[in-house]
Every structure is written in structure tokens, then in C-alpha cells.
N, C-alpha and C positions, 0 to 999 in steps of 0.2 A: 983296659977299660972297655966295657961293652958298648958296641956301636948301636946307635938308634936307627932302626930301619924306617919307621914311620913316625913323623912328628906332626901332630895336629894342634894348632894353637888358636884359640878364641874364634872358632868357626861358627858363623851364624847363617841360617837359611830360612827364608820365609816364602810361603806360597799365598799371595794375597795378604790377608790378615792373620793367617795361621802360621805360627812359629814352629817350624819343624826341628830346627836346631838352635839352641840358645847358648852362645858362647862356649862351645864344646872344646875341650882340650884333652888330649891323651897322647901317650907315647907307646910305641911297640918296639921292643928291642930285637935286634937281629937274633934269629933262632927261636923266638917266642912262638907259641901257639896262643893267641890272644882271643879269649872268648868274650864276645860282645853280647850283653844280656839286656833285655828290656821287653816291655809289653808291645803288642801291636800298636803301631803309631808312635812309638817312642822316638823314632828317628834313626834307627839302625840302617835301614836300606838307603835312606837319603844320604847318610854319611858315607856309605860304601860307594854310592854313585858319584859323590863328589871326589872321592879318592881316585876313582877310575877315570875321571874327566867326562863322565856321562851326563853331568849336570853342572851348570855354570856356578862358579863361586860368587858369593855376595859379600862376605866379610870374613876376616881371619886368613890363616895360611895353612897349607898342607905341603909337607916335603917328604919325599921318599928317598932314602939313602942320601940325604943332603940336597936333593934336587926338587924343584917345584913339581908336585904330583899332578896338578891340574893343567899345567901349561907346557911342561917339558915332554917332548916326544920320546926322548931317551928314558926319562923316568917311567913313563907309561909303558914302554916296551918291556920293563922289568916286572910288570904285573900280569898275573893270570887271574881270571875272575869267573865265578858263576853267581850271578845276581838275579834273584826272583825265580828264574827257571832256566835250565840249560838251553842255550841258543842253537839247537840242532834243527836241521831241515828234516821234517818227518818223512818225506818221500825219498830221501837219500839213505844209503846204507851207512853203517858205522865207518867203513873205510872211506867212502865218498865224503862224508861230513868232515873227517879229519884232513882229507886232501884240500877241501875248501879252506879250512882253518890254516893249513900249511901255506897256502897261497897268500892268505891275508897277512901272515907273519913273515913272508918272504923266505920260507924254508925251501931249499932246493930239491931234496930227495925224499925217499920213502923211509929212511932209517929212523927218523924221529917219529913218524907215524907208527911204524911197527913197534917201536919201544913204548910209546904211549898206550897202544892197544894192549900189549902184553902186561904193562905195569898195572892197568886197571882190571885185568882179567877178562877182556872181551875178545880174546883170540878166536873163540868158536862162533862169535856173533859178528865178525867183521863184514860179512856179506848180507847181514840182516838189516832191513830198513828200520829207521829209528822209530817209526810208528808201531812197529811190531815188538819192540823191546818192553820188558817189564819196567816198572818205575825205578827199581834199583839199578837196572842196566842203563836206563836213560841218565840217571844221576852219574853213573860211572863214565858214560860217554861225555857228559858235560865236563867232568873232571879231566878226562883225557884231552879234550879240546883246550882246557884251561892250562894244562901243564905241558902241552905239546912243544912250546918254545923254551922250556926249562926256565920258568920265571923265578926270580929271587923272592917274590912276594905273592902270596896266593890269598884271594878274597873269596869267601864262600858264605852266601846268604841262605840260611836255612837248608843246608844240603841234605839233612837226614830226615826231615819231616816227611811223614807218610811212608817211610820204609818199615818193613817188618824187622823183628829182632835180629835175624841173621843178616839182613841187608845193612842194618846199623853197625853190627860188629865188623862186617867186611869193609864198610866205609871208614870206620875208625882205624882199622889196620892200615888202610891206604894212606890216611893222613899221618899216622905215626911213621910210616916208611918215608913219606915225602919229607917230613921234618927231620928224621934221623939220618936217612941215607943221602938225601940231596940238600940237607940244611936249608930247606925252604921255610921262610917265615910265613906264618898263616894267621889271618884274621877271619874268625868264623862266628856266625851267630846261629842260635838254635833255641827253640822253646823247650827242648828236651835237656834240662839242666843236668840231670844225672850223667848223660852222655858227654855233655860239654865239659863236665868236671873231669871225665876220664882222659880227655885229650889235651886240655888247656894247661898252660903254665902260668898264665895271668888272666885276669878278668877285668872288664870294665862294665859297670852297671849304669845304664842310661834311663832316665825317667822324664817323660814330657819334654824331650829335646835337650835335657841337661845331664851332663855327666855327674853322677852323685857319688861314685866310688870307683877307684882303681885299687886292685888288691892282687897280690901274688897267691899262688896256690898254697905255699907254705904259710903265708900270713893268714889265709882263710882257714887252714887247718888249725892253726893256733887259736884263732878267735872263735872257732865254731866247733870245738870239741864236744862230743857227746858226754852226757853225765847226768847227775841227779841234783836237782834244785831242792833244798831243804828249807822250809819256813819254820822258824822257831821264835820263842819270846826273848831268848838271850843268846844272840849269835856269838859274842865273845866267849861265853862259857862253853857253848857247843863246840867252838873251835878248839878249846883246850882239851875237851874230852876226846874229840876225833884225833887230835895230834898225839895224845897219850896212847891211844889205841892203835896208832900207826895207820889210820885210814886216810887215804889221799891219793894224789895231791888234791887240795881243795883251796878255795878262796872265799873270803868273807865279803859278800856283796854290800851289805849294810848291817844295821843292828838286828835285823830279823831274817836275813837270808844268807845261806852258804851254798856254794856250788862245788860239788864233788866231781872232779874230772875223771870219771871212771865208768865205763859201760857196765862193769860187773858189780857196782855198789849195791849191797843188799839193804833195801829200805827197812825190812823187818828187824834185822840185826841192829841197824843204826838207830831206829826208833827206840828199841829196848835200852840200848846203851845210853842214849841221851836222856830218856825219862828217868832211868835209875840214877843219873848224874844230876837231876834237878832241873832239867830243861823241858819245857812244854813244847811238844812238836805239833805244829799246826797243819802240816801237810808236806807231801812229796810230789814232785812232778819230774818226769823223765824228759830230758832235752835231747833231741836227735841232732847229730852233727852231719849236716848235708849242705850242699850249695843251694838247694831249694829252700831250706829253712832259713839260711842266711839271707837269701834274696827276699823272701817274704817278710822277714823281720825288718830289713832295711827299707823295703817298700812301704811297710806300715808306718814306720817313723817318718818317711818322706811325705806320705799322704797327710799325716798329722801336722807336719810342719807347713804343708801347703794350705791346709785348712786354717791353721792359726794365722798364717800370713794374709789370708783373704779376709779375716775378721777385722 
């Protein structure tokens, strides 16, 4: 049975009259890389701060590996985090920043510092002051400080935003190594959904402080396959023609629409086949299979539901 690393139940948080989190529940299983998705102001950072004990709880509960995340010192000691921006001292070198972090964690020697520096690839920059590092190097320094004490759970708030493509790929490899080599469970947010898809095993989509969807990567791939949407006057007849021709897999959405789950489906050939079979084809549209498209579709439905609820 898979152990739950993080369990958030019915968490609410308000700042004055503004509701930042509205009865949010989610679970992160041990070994997951959980991608948290949402617009600016959706509540992602607020939720991460609550998990880390950086903001007081108002309602609901948070537990990390079965212990209270917000109140238990032992639970909090198992978390590493980079929230909003890496908390490095600009006038200190890479090595000095990590020495400060080691003191904060009660780590006695330099072995952990050397290991963290080498892991994130800052060996040649260890005597460079943080203010002289590139953005990608500062992000790696923040990651080194977060993993210095070998946390079981790592929280990263927008860690790749602003990085160039090579920096993003380097950071992705570091996260994959942490997850695979150290079995670190990771909660990560990013607006770069294509990259989030590359590293995450599960996703949580949050909108206006509410969790609207939790989905695994395999479930996402199943629900969001690319293909060809065909609009016709007689979907049942069109389905028989496609089936006889061995085109598919496909599904009949309703009386006038079929969805062919294939990137390589040829609209011209299909159009000719259906017309010759007595089906009037009204149009074709290509659907791309991506996390971005899934998120945008879900967001559009949620906004429509919000609009209808307000009427």
C-alpha cells in the first residue's frame, strides 16, 4: 500500500475579506512529483506557506508523513523548501550561504555542504558571492540550501520561471535525480506547464482558492490524447464506415461528433470515405494533447460554472 506523504484536508485561509484558500483538500503520495497548477493568485503559494508553517492555520488540517505539518517540529524538519525566491544572502559566497543553512539545521560538518554543492553543480562557484551568480545559478543555490539536510519532502514554488532553456533542462535533471536517487517527494508549482508535465507524476489544479481537479499523469494522457474531431450529420453511420475501414481507435461523442484518437489521421481520406458512404461531413478540427490544453479546457469550464453560479 502506497504511503501518503502529505495529506491536506479542508484547509481554508482568509486575508481580511479575501478568501485565499476555500476548503482545499489534496494528497501527495510518497515518491510523487506533484505539480500544482493555477493562475496567479489562485492560492498556490499560500498553500505552500501553510505546509511549511510559515503562515498560521485557520481551518482544516495538514499532515506530513502522518504528523501535523504546521505544528510539529519533527514534521517540519523533514521539509526542504524554496518559496517565492531563494533565501540566500547576496553578500555571502555559495559556500558561506550553505554554512549558514547548515548551522540552522544543526548539521555539524562540511560533508553535507560539499555534497549539496556538487549535486547542484556549483563546485566552480563555491567562492562566488550570491549577488554575482546568474539567475540559474541562484536557483541552484536555493535548491542546494533546501536539500542540504536531506529532506524527505521538497517544496518548490516557481523554481524555473525566468530560466533560459538550458537552465530549465538542468533544473529538470536535478529534480529527476532527487526523486529517483534520493526518493525525495516533491511538490512543485510552475507556469511553464510543458516543463511541469515533464517532471510530474500527478497534478493538482487550483482555481480561485479551490481545488478543482487532481489527476495522475497516466489519467491525463488517457483523457487528453491528441486526435481528430469529426463533425457529421450521422455519427452512427460514420462510425460503421470507419470501423469497416479499420480506422481508429475512435469514439462517438454524440449524434454529430466522432473523435479519432490518432495524430496521423488523414482528414482528406476520411472525408472522401465518409462522403462516399452517404455521410455529410461538416468539418474537422485537430485537438492537441497537452497539459496546457487540458488546463485551459478545464479552466474554461470552471469559469463558465462560476459565471452560472453568480447568476
